N, C-alpha and C positions, 0 to 999 in steps of 0.2 A: 566617194571618199574625199575628204578634204585634207590638205597638207598645211603645215605651218607656213605662214608667210615668211620670206627671207628677211633677215634683219637689215635695216637700212644703215648706211654708214653714218656714224655720229662723230661729233667733234668735241673734244674736251681740252682743258688746259693742263699741260704737264707741270711738273714741279718748277720748271724754269719760267713758266708763264707763257710759253709758246703754245700755239694751237696745233694739236696733232689729230690725225684721222685715226680714231680708235679701231675702225674696222680693219685697218692694215696691220694692227698689232695682234689681231686674232688669227689663229691658224685656220685658213679656209680649207674645207674638205676638197680633195681632188675629185675629178670627174668619176674615177673608179670607185672612190669611197662613197660618193653620192649615190652611184648606181647600186652599190652593195647595200646601203641603207634602204633604198626603195625596194630592192629585192626582198629584204627581210620583212618589210611592211606588207608588200603585196602578195607574198607567198610564191609557191612553185609555178603558178599560172603565168607569172611575170618573167620566168627565166629567159624566154626567147626575146621578149621586148626589151629587157634590161641588158641582155647579153652578159649576165653575171652568173657565175657558178660558185656556189657556196662550198666552203671546205672547213674542216676542223670543227671548232666550237660553234661557228655560225651554222654549219650544217646540222649539228646536234640540236641547237636551240630551235632551228626551223622545223626539225622533225618533231620536237615536243609540241610546238604550236600546231603543226600540221595534224597531228593525231587528234587534237581536241577541236580545232576550229575549221578543219577542212570540210569539204562537202561531198566527197566521193565515197568509194567503197574500199577503203584500205584495210588490210589485214594486220593483226597485231605484230609488231616487231618489223614490219616491212615498210618500204617507201613506195606508195602506189605510183603507177606509171602515168596517170592522167591528171596531173596537177594536184592541187590541195585535196586531200582525201581523209575524212575523219574516221576514227575508229581505234579504240583500245581493246576491242573485243571483250569477251567474257572471261578472259584469262587473268587470274590473279597475279601470276608471275609477270605478265606483260605490264599490267597496271602498276605493280610494285616498282618495276624498273622505271616506268614513266614518272612515278612520284619521286623517285630518287633523282632522275634527270632534272626535273623542274626545280627541285631544291638546290641543285648544283648551279643552275644557270640563272635563276631569278631570285630577287629578294623575297623575304617572308611575306610581305603584304601582297605581292603579285602571286605567290604560290597559293595563298588562301583563296584569292579570286579564281584562279585556274582550277583548284580543287572543287570549288563550289560549282563552277561551270561544268566540270566533268560529271559531277553527280547529277546535275539538272539535264544536261544535253545528251549524255551517253548512258544514262540509266545505270550508274554504278553503285546504287544504294545497296544492292544485295551483297556486293563484294566487301562492304564495310562490316559485314557480319563475320568476317574472318579475322582472327587475332593478328595475323601477319600483316594484313592491310592496315589495321588500326595503328600498329606500331610505326608504319611508314608515313602516315599523313601528318600534316601540320595542323595542330589543334587550334580551333577558334570557336567563337560563339555559334557560327552557322553550322559547323560540323557537329557541335553538341546538339543543336536542334535536330539535325538529321538522325543522329544516334537515338535521340529520345523518340522520334517518330518510328524507329525500328525496334524500340525497346521490347515490345511483346513478342516479336519474331526472333529475338536474339538468342542464340544457343548459349548454354551455360559456359561453354569454353571461351566464348567471346565476352561475356558480361563483365568479367573482372577486368579485362583489358579496357573495355569501354569505360568502366568506372575510373580507371587510372587517367584516361584521356579527359574525361569530364572533370575530374578532380584538379587536373593541371589548369584547365581553363578557369574553373571557379576560384582557385587560389590566386591566379593572376588578377581576376576581377576584384576580389576582396582587397588585395594590396592596393589596387588603383582607387577603389571607391570608399573603403571603410573609414579612413581617418577623416576625410572631409565631411562625410555624412554624419559621423558622430559629432564632430565639432560644430557643424551647422545646426543640427537639431538640438544639441545640448544648449546652445545659445538661445534658440527659439523657445525651448522649454523653460529656461531660466527667466526669460523676459515675460513669458506668458504667466509665470507663477509669482512674479514680483509683487510685493505688497508694500504699502506706504506707511504702515504703523506697526513695525516689527517689535518683538520683545528685544530687550537690550542684547541678549546673547545671540539673537538672530540678525543683528544689523550687519549689512555688507558695508564695511567702512570704506573700502576703496571706491565703490560707486557713490556712496553718500558724500564723501569729500569732493569727488569730481563734480557732482551735481550741485554742490553748494559753494564752489569757489568764488562765485559772484558775490557771496556774502562775507568775503574776507574783510576783517576789521583790524585796524592798528590800535592797540591799547597803550596809552602813554605809560611810561614807567614811573614808579613812585620814588620819591627822594633821590632824584638824579639818575635812577637806573634807566637802562636803554628801553626804548619802546618795544613791545612784543606784538606779534600778529596772531590772529586766531580765526578759524572758520566757524561761523554761526550756522549750525545745521538746521535750517528751517524745514527741510524735508528729509526724512530718514528713509533709506531704501534697504530692504532685506528680504528674507524668505521665511516662510512659516516653518514650523517644526517638522512638517511632513514633506520637506523639500526633496527627500530621497524616495518618497513613495510614488506610486504610479500617478502620473499627471494626465496622460492622454492615452486613449485607446485607438489603435490603428488597425483597420481591416483592409488587407490587400485582396481584391477579388479579380482573379486572372482568367481570362478567356484562353483555353488551351487548344483552340482550333489550330489547324496546321499553319496558317499564315502568321500566327503570333509566336512562333518558336523562339526568336531572339528575345522577345519581350518576356517570355516565361523564364528564360535563363537569367536575365538581369533582375527581374522581380524576385526570383528565388534568392539571389545573392543579397539584394537589399532587404528582403524579409528576414534573413538570418542576421544581418547587421542590426536592424531595428529591434529584433527579439533579444539581442544581447544588451540592450540599454534598459536598465532597471526602471527608469521613469516612463517607459512605454510598455503598454500591453499590446502585443502584436499578434494578429490572427491572419493566417494565409489560407485562402480558399481558391481552389481551381475548379473550373467547370467546362463542360460541353453541354450535352443534354442532361447530364448528371452533375451533382455537386459533391466535391470531396474536400474535406477540411484536413489540411496538412500541418496544422499548427504544432502538433506534438513532434514533428520532425524538423522544426526550424533550427535546431542546434547544428544541423548539418545540411547545407543547401544541396549537396549531392543526393542525399536521401530524398529531399523534396523533389528534385528533378526526376529521379527515377520513379517517383510516385505519381508523376503526371502521365497523361496519355494523349499525346498530340494527335489531332485529327478529330473527325466526328462532327456532329452538329453543334448548335449553340442555343442555349436557353438562358438568356440574361435575366429574365424576370424571375426564374426559379432560383438562380444564384443570389440575386438581390434579396429575395424573400428570406433565404437562409441567413444572409448577413444581417438583415434587419432584425431577425429574431435574436441575434447575439448582442445587440446594442442595449446597454444598461445605463449609460451616461451620455445621452445624445449631445449635450453641450460640450463634452470633452472627447468626442469621437471624430476621427477622420476616416472616411471610406474612400478608397482609391479603386475605381473600376478601370481595368486595363483591357480594352476590347476594341475590335474593329466595328462593333455595333450592328453586325448582321444578325438580327434577332430572329430566332426560330420559334420563340415562345409567344407570349401575349404582349404585344407592343404597348397597348394602352395601360396595362397593369404595370409594366416596367416603368413607364413614365410616372404613374401615380405613386409608385414606391419611392422613386427619387424625390418627387415633390414632398412626400410625407416625411422623408428623412431630413430634408433641408428645413422644412417647417418646424421640426422638433429641435433644431439646432445643430444637426450633424453638418460637418464640413465635407462636401462631396466633390471629389476630383475625378474627371473622366479623361483618361489617356488613350488615344487611338493606337499608340505604340510607345514602348519604352526601349528604344534602340538607337543606334547611330544612323540608321538609314532613313529616318523621317517617317511620315505617315504612309501606311500601305493603302490599298483600296479599302474604303470604308463606306458605311451607309450615311450619306450626306443628310438625308431626311431626319434620321434619328439624332445625328449630331446637332442639327439645327434645333430640334425639339428640346434636347438637353440644354443647349445654350439658352433657350428661352426660359428655362427653369432656373437659370443662374448657375448651371454646371457646364460651362463651355468645354467642348471636346477638342483636344489638340494632341499632337505628337510631342514627345519629350525625350531628349537624349539622357543617357545615364548621368552625365556630368551636371545636368540641370535639375535632376530629380531631387537632390537634397534641398535646393532652394524652393522648389514647389512644395515640398513637405513642410519646410520651415514657415512658409507663408500660410499654409493651411492651419498649422498648429497655432500661429499667432492671429489667425482670422484676418489676415491682410489680403488684398487683391493678389491673385496668382500672377507670377511673372511669366505670362504666356508669350512664347517666342513668336515673332512675326504675327502679332495680334491681328493686324489688318487682313492677313491672308487666311485667318481661321474661319470655319463655317459659322 
């Protein structure tokens, strides 16, 4: 275990110009407070060495941490006698009380981490099939991923509660992501559709004037009148008559294997946002060893998510074959493959399909993940092979995704994060 190094005394000038020792202006913790903090960090095993006994809220916080991160054989609701001891048991009431405790003592971001750890470390997934449990948890992307993995085993009494939980997370994500995505992609679509010889009624006068300000001329006035100025529009900028028609086709091809849960959630939300834009024709395809087209459900990302089936194998080649069959305008199509690239199908055929799509003019984007956590474990050999084809594979955060899509639409180099670290 490592501890934070103590702060060194520093000197600053006060308002009078005199030098003061800022360390003396801070309240230093007493020895007792310092031991209390170490006792909270080290757990019950340190009670004897620190000589500190916790009481009140400290004891309750320590109990909540002990139940999750201890290492012994504690029973639900009890404090084991032999140091830190993990265990929430298989009792829904005990877990519900624990969920209430951590929401009382810790901030929301910490609660979400602890819930995730409880599901992973203590095998509490089965308890999430109970409506009372779902109502007690703090909803986040990872919880949605867990619920989707349990979708097929979920009883009808729980399904409606699960949809409410998923709906809350999806609504929050849409509020966070929609406006910027629409603004970024609308600008990219406008720029990609710009024409230089528009009809008079299709001229974009604002852009035309700004582009021709360098051609501003002063015209002398006649018969003593004041001189006037004018812009000579050497270059007209505008849009064709079909500016509101579909300009680009987007195909989101999403790996629904278990490790891609967060990516499936974010991709479904983005798919719904893209589908709401009239100038984009968006298709959403999910796959494991089978391929499912969920395009007709894109008006509601919750329906999309419950149409997925997290887990199972992976056949990227089969999924890309389906996507390839749906491409009718290669030069105006963007295909986004979201996968960790662990291919269970025919590797060489997968690479040939990507090469063929790119040769036909398709903009092909490979994302190892679409989440805030960065790249998961992935197949480095396949990532390198795709990079050699001009489709570099990299992880992408939800906040960066609109910029990635805008670059693909405009056929610009992708703004790859940490490019030097990519495979």
